C-alpha positions, -999 to +999 in steps of 0.1 A: -001+002+002+018+032-010+006+068+006-012+090-027-020+124-028-037+137-054-047+173-058-076+184-074-109+166-070-128+182-105-141+144-123-103+131-127-085+133-102-121+116-080-124+094-105-084+086-101-085+089-070-113+059-072-091+037-089-059+038-064-087+036-033-098+006-050-065-003-057-060-009-014-038+020-013-039+053+013-054+076-011-054+113+001-074+140-023-067+175-021-090+211-030-095+250-025-134+246-022-141+238+015-177+227+007-168+202-019-143+188+007-166+188+036-187+166+012-167+143+003-156+136+043-197+136+051-218+118+023-184+106+003-202+121-032-190+146-054-224+154-076-209+182-089-181+161-107-200+128-111-235+136-098-240+094-097-206+085-081-203+071-045-167+080-037-148+049-014-152+063+027-110+055+024-102+083+004-098+120+025-100+148+017-085+181+031-086+213+029-050+217+039-016+210+018+002+199+039-017+179+058-030+159+022+016+154+007+020+142+048+042+110+045+035+103+007+049+085-016+034+096-042+017+132-056-008+130-077-019+168-102-049+174-114-053+206-122-063+225-143-033+239-163-033+273-154-028+265-117+001+238-127+029+267-114+016+280-084-002+242-070+038+233-078+052+263-061+034+262-027+034+218-031+078+224-030+069+242+004+048+215+023+061+185+006+084+160+042+094+131+018+109+130-019+074+117-038+076+106-075+051+134-089+025+119-113+009+145-136-025+138-160-032+174-169-038+185-205-024+214-219+006+239-223+009+271-200+001+300-215+029+327-224+056+302-225+040+277-242+057+251-221+042+211-212+032+208-175+060+185-169+085+218-178+064+233-153+064+211-127+102+209-136+113+245-126+092+248-095+105+216-078+143+211-083+151+175-085+170+174-050+133+173-035+109+155-056+114+117-078+106+108-112+081+130-132+057+105-145+026+120-173-001+097-169-026+105-203-048+082-225-085+079-239-106+086-208-132+100-195-137+100-152-175+093-165-163+056-184-142+049-157-161+054-119-184+030-136-156+001-143-154+010-179-126-006-198-100+015-203-060+021-217-038+045-211-003+056-211+019+068-182+052+081-197+087+093-180+127+094-186+130+079-158+109+037-165+114+030-137+090+053-122+067+045-152+065+009-145+056+023-107+029+045-118+017+014-137+014-007-110+001+015-089-034+017-117-032-013-131-062-035-125-091-055-142-108-030-161-080+001-159-043-012-182-017+010-183+009+012-205+047+025-202+066+056-229+088+070-225+083+101-243+072+122-225+068+153-252+048+135-271+027+117-252+022+151-233+023+169-272-006+144-276-027+152-247-025+186-250-040+194-287-063+169-294-084+191-273-084+218-297-094+194-326-123+179-302-137+218-305-135+220-336-149+178-343-179+199-317-187+224-338-188+203-372-213+188-354-236+214-344-229+230-371-245+200-383-216+185-409-219+146-403-196+113-405-171+132-437-160+160-417-158+145-385-136+121-402-118+149-421-112+169-395-098+137-369-077+133-400-060+163-406-060+174-364-042+145-363-014+155-391-014+188-367-007+171-334+019+152-357+039+185-373+040+205-337+039+175-320+079+159-337+090+199-343+089+199-301+112+171-303+082+140-299+086+103-316+061+101-345+050+068-334+032+084-301+011+098-326-006+066-336-006+058-301-029+058-270-021+091-258-019+106-294-046+089-323-063+069-291-068+101-272-080+121-302-107+098-311-120+092-273-122+134-271-136+143-302-163+117-306-179+121-271-209+143-252-183+130-219-157+159-239-165+191-224-138+205-253-163+189-279-195+200-259-185+236-263-176+232-298-210+215-304-223+248-284-201+267-311-209+259-341-256+261-325-245+294-330-238+301-289-210+330-282-177+316-265-182+334-230-219+323-229-207+286-234-177+289-210-204+307-177-227+279-181-204+241-186-193+245-152-156+228-155-122+245-176-120+238-208-091+235-215-088+229-255-095+272-257-067+285-237-047+253-252-050+273-290-035+304-286-006+282-267-002+260-298-012+285-319+027+314-310+040+282-307+040+270-341+042+307-356+078+305-336+083+266-348+077+273-385+046+246-385+016+247-410-016+240-385-045+256-406-076+237-387-057+251-353-058+280-366-087+284-382-106+275-346-084+309-331-103+329-349-134+317-345-123+314-302-103+349-307-112+363-332-150+358-342-149+349-367-185+333-380-180+299-374-194+288-408-179+306-428-143+300-411-157+257-422-155+272-458-121+287-460-105+261-450-122+239-471-109+264-503-072+259-490-046+259-516-045+223-527-023+200-511-005+170-509-013+144-481+017+133-466+030+165-467+046+154-431+064+193-424 
């Protein structure tokens, strides 16, 4: 049995905490909304995020970070990308062990365009922690919570650390594969949310399966181009954290990015969509970071740029769909 501190009691953090608890680990979950922590401890529910889930009574919620991470063998970040740096800074002051650091968040930091593991590594020096492991792949919290079969990836430059995380989570409904391509796994995780917004918009506009296949396939080409330019292994993008995560995020009503795009396609304003979503839509901020990073690396990403024009330049979404179709002809296998 290991002591695991889960930082972030959202839907994914709660589902992962449940999996760890069911595997026999000592699980503590930390959050900054006192009423939510009280609900977890008193009623063993998290109604806002997973309304039908009865949380294992062995999971204890904490309002104080120091108490949550006391004696922890591993710390699991499941907070929004924008909060990663500040939470890591606070964690540095509170740790009294040298834990393995795991993160299951998906995005790029605004301004710096850094991957989440890079942000964590900057704020948590090597002498204060063990390796950093990325947990990512095709998964919905709603399905993991009810034990639907799920397979994802644990990525780290430290193979033993990846195997440690694999052992923490593996059971008869949750399977983990290890991977050493941290760049590719994190890039696929972040950028698929952008394409999911586009896939949702396609649905909201009333287009059919042909259009969905087009945006997913060409979206994967964009993800691969940018990922390889960042140093990723191209084979990662045909794996779980590439095409796998793209499929699940672009085809399901469980995906908040897909739902946001669907509402945009139906004519709703972005501000209205975000206000009513009730959860962070990571793809919106990631779109901005990806466009800026693509320009910096001289990588062509027309779908991402089109989604950016809708989100940040208030371009008519139906006209945007027409304009991208009328671009100059290209060779399909033009990788870079």
